[in-house]
C-alpha positions as CSV (number, residue, x, y, z in Angstrom):
1,M,20.3,-8.5,16.8
2,N,16.5,-8.1,17.3
3,Y,14.9,-5.6,15.0
4,I,11.5,-3.9,15.8
5,L,9.6,-1.7,13.4
6,F,7.6,1.1,15.0
7,D,4.7,3.1,13.5
8,G,6.3,6.5,14.1
9,P,4.7,10.0,14.0
10,F,3.0,9.6,10.6
11,R,0.7,6.7,11.4
12,N,-2.4,8.9,11.6
13,N,-1.5,10.6,8.3
14,L,-1.6,7.2,6.7
15,L,-5.2,6.4,7.7
16,P,-7.5,4.7,6.6
17,L,-4.8,2.3,5.4
18,T,-3.3,2.0,8.9
19,F,-6.6,1.4,10.6
20,T,-6.0,-2.3,9.8
21,R,-2.3,-2.7,9.7
22,P,1.0,-1.2,11.1
23,V,2.9,1.3,8.9
24,A,5.4,-1.5,8.3
25,D,2.8,-3.5,6.3
26,I,2.0,-0.9,3.7
27,R,3.0,-2.0,0.2
28,V,4.9,0.5,-1.9
29,G,7.1,-0.6,-4.8
30,I,7.1,-4.4,-5.1
31,L,7.4,-5.3,-1.4
32,T,5.8,-4.1,1.8
33,I,8.0,-1.9,4.0
34,R,8.5,-4.9,6.4
35,E,9.5,-7.2,3.5
36,K,12.1,-4.6,2.4
37,W,13.7,-4.2,5.8
38,E,13.7,-8.0,6.4
39,A,15.4,-8.6,3.0
40,Y,18.1,-5.9,3.6
41,L,18.7,-7.0,7.2
42,D,18.4,-10.8,6.5
43,S,16.3,-11.0,9.6
44,T,12.7,-11.2,10.7
45,T,11.1,-8.2,12.4
46,T,8.3,-7.6,14.8
47,T,6.2,-4.5,15.4
48,V,5.3,-1.7,17.8
49,T,1.9,-0.5,16.8
50,E,-1.6,0.4,18.2
51,D,-2.8,-1.8,21.1
52,Y,-5.8,-3.1,19.1
53,L,-3.5,-4.3,16.4
54,S,-0.9,-5.8,18.6
55,E,-2.4,-9.3,19.0
56,K,-2.2,-9.8,15.2
57,Y,1.1,-7.9,14.9
58,P,2.9,-8.6,18.1
59,M,6.3,-7.2,19.3
60,V,9.1,-9.5,20.4
61,E,11.5,-7.7,22.7
62,M,14.9,-9.1,23.6
63,E,17.8,-8.0,25.8
64,E,19.2,-5.8,23.0
65,N,17.0,-4.3,20.2
66,I,17.2,-1.9,17.4
67,M,14.0,0.1,16.8
68,I,13.3,1.3,13.3
69,N,10.8,3.9,12.1
70,A,8.7,2.1,9.5
71,S,8.0,5.3,7.5
72,Y,11.5,5.1,6.2
73,L,12.3,2.7,3.3
74,P,15.7,1.0,3.6
75,N,18.7,1.4,1.3
76,F,22.2,-0.1,1.5
77,E,23.7,3.0,3.2
78,L,21.0,3.3,5.9
79,V,21.0,-0.5,6.6
80,E,24.8,-0.5,7.2
81,M,24.3,2.3,9.7
82,V,21.4,0.5,11.4
83,K,23.4,-2.7,11.7
84,G,26.3,-0.8,13.3
85,L,24.2,0.9,16.0
86,E,25.5,0.4,19.6
87,N,24.1,1.2,23.0
88,N,22.7,4.7,23.3
89,Q,23.1,5.6,19.7
90,A,20.4,6.9,17.4
91,I,20.1,7.7,13.7
92,F,18.4,10.9,12.7
93,K,17.3,12.5,9.5
94,D,17.1,16.2,10.3
95,E,14.8,16.2,13.4
96,D,13.2,12.8,12.7
97,I,14.3,9.6,14.4
98,I,15.0,6.8,12.0
99,A,16.4,4.1,14.3
100,F,17.9,3.6,17.7
101,F,19.5,1.0,20.0
102,T,17.6,0.1,23.1
103,K,17.9,-2.5,25.9
104,E,15.0,-4.4,27.4
105,A,15.3,-2.6,30.7
106,Q,15.0,0.9,29.2
107,E,11.5,2.1,29.7
108,N,11.7,5.9,29.1
109,I,13.8,6.9,26.1
110,D,15.5,10.3,26.4
111,F,17.1,11.0,23.0
112,S,19.0,14.0,24.5
113,T,21.2,11.4,26.2
114,F,21.9,9.5,22.9
115,E,24.7,9.9,20.6
116,A,23.0,11.3,17.5
117,I,24.2,10.0,14.1
118,E,23.0,12.0,11.1
119,F,21.9,10.3,7.9
120,N,22.6,12.8,5.2
121,D,21.8,10.8,2.0
122,D,18.5,10.8,0.1
123,I,15.9,8.4,1.4
124,I,12.2,7.6,0.7
125,R,9.9,8.5,3.5
126,I,6.2,7.5,3.5
127,E,4.5,10.3,5.4
128,H,1.2,10.7,3.7
129,T,-1.2,8.3,1.8
130,W,-0.4,10.0,-1.5
131,D,3.3,9.3,-1.0
132,I,2.4,5.6,-1.7
133,F,1.6,6.3,-5.4
134,S,3.7,9.4,-5.9
135,K,6.9,7.7,-4.7
136,N,6.1,4.3,-6.1
137,G,8.3,4.5,-9.2
138,E,11.4,5.0,-7.2
139,A,10.4,2.3,-4.8
140,I,9.8,-0.2,-7.6
141,Q,13.2,0.5,-9.0
142,D,14.9,0.0,-5.6
143,D,13.0,-3.3,-5.0
144,F,13.7,-4.5,-8.5
145,N,17.4,-4.0,-8.0
146,L,17.2,-5.8,-4.6
147,I,15.1,-8.8,-5.8
148,T,16.8,-9.4,-9.1
149,K,20.4,-9.0,-8.0
150,D,22.6,-11.9,-9.2
151,R,19.4,-13.7,-10.5
152,K,18.3,-14.6,-14.0
153,S,14.8,-14.0,-15.3
154,K,12.7,-16.7,-16.8
155,P,12.6,-16.4,-20.6
156,I,10.1,-14.0,-22.1
157,P,7.8,-16.0,-24.4
158,S,8.4,-15.2,-28.1
159,S,4.8,-14.2,-28.8
160,N,5.1,-11.1,-26.7
161,N,6.0,-7.6,-28.1
162,V,8.9,-6.4,-25.9
163,I,10.8,-3.1,-25.5
164,D,13.9,-3.1,-23.4
165,P,13.8,-6.8,-22.4
166,E,16.9,-6.4,-20.1
167,N,14.7,-4.3,-17.8
168,I,12.1,-7.1,-17.4
169,F,12.2,-9.9,-14.8
170,I,9.8,-12.9,-14.8
171,E,9.5,-15.3,-11.9
172,E,8.7,-19.0,-12.0
173,G,5.2,-19.9,-13.0
174,A,4.2,-16.6,-14.7
175,T,2.1,-16.9,-17.8
176,L,2.1,-14.2,-20.5
177,E,1.4,-14.5,-24.2
178,F,0.7,-11.9,-26.9
179,V,1.3,-9.0,-24.4
180,T,3.1,-5.7,-25.0
181,L,5.7,-5.0,-22.4
182,N,7.5,-1.6,-22.5
183,A,10.2,-1.2,-19.9
184,T,11.7,2.0,-21.4
185,N,10.7,4.2,-18.5
186,G,11.3,1.7,-15.7
187,P,11.5,-2.0,-14.8
188,I,8.7,-4.5,-15.1
189,Y,8.6,-7.2,-12.4
190,I,6.3,-10.1,-13.1
191,G,5.9,-12.2,-10.0
192,K,5.5,-15.9,-9.3
193,D,2.4,-17.6,-10.7
194,T,1.0,-14.4,-12.3
195,L,-1.2,-14.3,-15.4
196,I,-1.1,-11.5,-18.0
197,M,-3.8,-12.3,-20.5
198,E,-3.4,-11.6,-24.2
199,G,-3.8,-8.1,-25.5
200,A,-2.7,-6.4,-22.4
201,L,-0.5,-3.3,-22.8
202,V,1.8,-2.5,-19.9
203,R,4.5,0.1,-19.3
204,G,7.0,0.3,-16.5
205,P,7.8,1.0,-13.8
206,L,5.4,-1.9,-13.0
207,A,5.2,-4.6,-10.3
208,I,2.8,-7.5,-10.8
209,C,3.1,-9.4,-7.6
210,E,2.7,-13.1,-6.9
211,G,-0.6,-14.7,-8.1
212,A,-1.9,-11.4,-9.6
213,I,-4.0,-11.4,-12.8
214,V,-4.0,-8.8,-15.6
215,K,-7.1,-9.1,-17.7
216,M,-7.4,-9.1,-21.5
217,G,-6.9,-5.8,-23.2
218,A,-5.8,-4.0,-19.9
219,K,-3.9,-0.8,-20.3
220,I,-1.5,-0.2,-17.4
221,Y,0.7,2.8,-17.1
222,G,3.5,3.0,-14.6
223,P,4.4,3.5,-11.9
224,T,1.9,0.9,-10.8
225,T,1.9,-2.0,-8.3
226,I,-0.6,-4.8,-8.5
227,G,-0.4,-6.6,-5.2
228,P,-0.4,-10.3,-4.6
229,Y,-3.5,-12.1,-5.9
230,S,-5.2,-8.9,-7.1
231,K,-7.0,-8.7,-10.4
232,V,-6.8,-5.7,-12.8
233,G,-8.6,-4.8,-16.1
234,G,-9.4,-1.6,-17.9
235,E,-7.1,1.4,-17.6
236,V,-4.8,1.9,-14.6
237,N,-2.3,4.7,-14.1
238,N,0.2,5.3,-11.3
239,S,-1.8,3.3,-8.7
240,V,-1.0,0.8,-5.9
241,L,-3.3,-2.1,-5.1
242,F,-2.5,-4.1,-1.9
243,A,-3.2,-7.8,-1.8
244,Y,-6.4,-9.5,-2.8
245,S,-8.1,-6.4,-4.3
246,N,-9.9,-6.3,-7.7
247,K,-10.4,-3.8,-10.4
248,G,-11.3,-6.5,-12.9
249,H,-13.3,-4.6,-15.5
250,D,-13.2,-1.5,-17.8
251,G,-13.0,1.9,-16.1
252,F,-10.2,4.2,-15.0
253,L,-8.2,4.1,-11.8
254,G,-5.4,6.7,-11.5
255,N,-3.1,8.1,-8.9
256,A,-4.8,5.8,-6.4
257,V,-4.2,3.4,-3.5
258,L,-6.5,0.5,-2.7
259,G,-6.1,-1.5,0.5
260,E,-6.7,-5.2,0.8
261,W,-10.0,-7.0,-0.1
262,C,-11.3,-4.0,-2.1
263,N,-13.5,-4.5,-5.2
264,L,-14.4,-1.9,-7.9
265,G,-17.5,-2.7,-9.9
266,A,-17.5,-2.7,-13.7
267,D,-17.0,0.8,-15.3
268,T,-16.0,2.4,-12.0
269,N,-14.0,5.6,-12.7
270,N,-12.1,8.0,-10.5
271,S,-11.1,11.5,-11.5
272,N,-7.5,12.3,-10.8
273,L,-7.4,15.9,-12.1
274,K,-9.6,18.8,-11.2
275,N,-11.4,20.7,-14.0
276,D,-9.5,23.9,-13.1
277,Y,-6.1,22.0,-12.8
278,S,-5.7,23.3,-9.2
279,E,-4.0,21.5,-6.3
280,V,-5.9,18.6,-4.9
281,R,-6.9,18.6,-1.3
282,L,-7.4,15.2,0.5
283,W,-9.2,14.3,3.8
284,D,-6.6,14.1,6.6
285,Y,-7.6,12.1,9.7
286,Q,-4.8,13.8,11.7
287,T,-6.3,17.3,11.3
288,E,-9.9,16.0,10.6
289,S,-10.0,18.4,7.6
290,F,-9.1,18.5,4.0
291,T,-5.4,19.2,3.5
292,K,-3.2,20.3,0.6
293,T,-1.3,17.5,-1.1
294,G,0.9,19.6,-3.3
295,L,-0.3,17.4,-6.2
296,Q,-2.2,18.2,-9.4
297,F,-3.0,14.6,-9.9
298,C,-4.5,12.7,-7.0
299,G,-7.4,10.2,-7.3
300,L,-8.7,7.7,-4.8
301,I,-7.5,6.3,-1.4
302,M,-9.6,3.3,-0.3
303,G,-9.3,1.4,3.0
304,D,-9.5,-2.4,3.4
305,H,-12.7,-4.3,2.6
306,S,-14.4,-1.4,0.8
307,K,-16.4,-2.0,-2.3
308,C,-18.3,-0.1,-5.0
309,A,-21.0,-1.1,-7.5
310,I,-21.0,-0.8,-11.3
311,N,-20.7,2.7,-12.8
312,T,-19.5,4.3,-9.6
313,M,-17.9,7.7,-10.1
314,F,-15.3,9.0,-7.6
315,N,-14.4,12.7,-7.6
316,T,-10.8,14.0,-7.6
317,G,-9.2,13.4,-4.2
318,T,-11.7,10.9,-2.6
319,V,-10.9,9.1,0.6
320,V,-12.9,6.0,1.4
321,G,-12.6,4.4,4.8
322,V,-12.7,0.7,5.8
323,N,-15.6,-1.5,5.0
324,A,-17.6,1.1,3.0
325,N,-20.2,-0.1,0.4
326,I,-20.8,2.5,-2.3
327,F,-23.5,2.4,-5.0
328,G,-25.9,4.6,-7.0
329,S,-25.6,7.3,-9.6
330,G,-23.8,10.7,-9.2
331,F,-20.6,11.5,-7.4
332,P,-20.5,10.6,-3.7
333,R,-18.8,13.1,-1.4
334,N,-15.0,13.0,-1.4
335,F,-14.7,11.7,2.2
336,I,-16.6,8.5,2.8
337,P,-16.3,7.3,6.4
338,S,-15.7,3.7,7.4
339,F,-18.7,1.3,7.7
340,T,-21.0,3.4,5.6
341,W,-23.5,2.1,3.0
342,G,-24.9,4.3,0.2
343,G,-23.7,6.9,-2.3
344,Y,-24.6,10.3,-3.8
345,G,-28.1,10.1,-2.2
346,G,-26.8,9.7,1.3
347,F,-25.3,7.1,3.6
348,T,-26.4,4.9,6.4
349,T,-24.3,2.8,8.8
350,Y,-23.0,-0.5,7.5
351,L,-23.4,-2.7,10.5
352,T,-20.5,-5.0,11.4
353,K,-22.7,-8.1,11.4
354,K,-23.5,-7.7,7.7
355,A,-20.0,-6.4,6.9
356,F,-18.4,-9.4,8.5
357,E,-20.6,-11.9,6.6
358,V,-19.5,-10.3,3.4
359,A,-15.8,-10.4,4.5
360,K,-16.1,-14.1,5.4
361,T,-17.6,-15.0,2.0
362,V,-15.1,-12.9,0.0
363,M,-12.1,-14.3,1.8
364,S,-13.3,-17.9,1.7
365,R,-13.4,-17.6,-2.1
366,R,-9.6,-17.2,-1.9
367,N,-9.2,-19.9,0.6
368,M,-8.5,-17.4,3.4
369,E,-10.1,-17.3,6.8
370,F,-11.8,-14.2,8.3
371,T,-10.5,-14.7,11.9
372,Q,-11.7,-13.5,15.3
373,Q,-8.6,-11.3,15.3
374,D,-9.8,-9.7,12.1
375,A,-13.2,-9.2,13.5
376,D,-11.9,-7.6,16.7
377,I,-9.7,-5.1,14.7
378,L,-12.7,-4.1,12.5
379,E,-15.0,-3.8,15.6
380,H,-12.4,-1.4,17.0
381,V,-12.3,0.6,13.8
382,F,-16.2,0.7,13.7
383,E,-16.2,2.3,17.2
384,Q,-13.3,4.6,16.5
385,T,-14.9,6.0,13.4
386,K,-18.5,6.5,14.7
387,K,-18.0,10.3,14.9
388,Y,-17.5,10.5,11.1
389,R,-20.8,8.8,10.2
390,R,-24.0,10.7,9.8
391,E,-27.2,8.8,10.6
């Protein structure tokens, strides 16, 4: 069977993270949503997404296809239902479509003609940006169970201080000595070729993905995910870093999501709790206004390629777009549009020519290429977000 992941109705709620990727390629837990579905289905997937992303993330359609809403994270019960779908059948959760069977010749889908199969069990749905960190603990546990099933961890080196070692899994090539690992409250997954430097204190649920580095003396509270080849130091609480992002120095990051290729300067801090303990409101691209999150703790959401200088301070519930460059004293406003340059004293437009030069340099340091596809996507984002920038 051919499986296709589609963005679904929550794609705009997940901006700025989905400016540069399909919903399927959001990381929550240990794996991206796509990696989860492919592991459960034992099959590759392709994507239905925005036109400007489709060259990098193409769709492959065959005679028979099962379309899956990428906002829903798989579990064994759902996957069995998906695998069993037949022509003109669809799986629903209340009013939301989770998956449906379609043939290549079908152009207009009328779900009123489909046999509706209701999924009644609990399931994780990523509907808003803050779901990525607030549901991360459950997602880490699910991924940990999936990845480690019928496998044996590499031995934990004897120099480490360990609590609940049976809840810790170490992949080949990981290096960790004189580290405190506390897996009492959730699993700790230490990926391939990772490095946890001496003196680090970490608590589960925690995912340290392939090639990631935890610096000396870091304090990491779960549920937290450090994406592939990312670097973390200082204090981190309930945050998700996608791949190739750095918070390498002292400072606090809490209840936050960083996209790819982000960098936080030394002593950067974000507030994750308002002084009056009231509910945090967050910028919502769908409504183009600040919306209630239902959360008392909510920190920073930052899109791909954004960076900030040393001693940057982010207020509670700050959203930073794609390719922003933030510096200076004081708190910048809590919605920073894509391709802006500045801080508390005001912003100017960060032109793509300069932004792309930086991206090429940063990516080449990791032996990665900034491609024309990448440039085309970011050019589209630049044009799409013009209305939010104040000259």
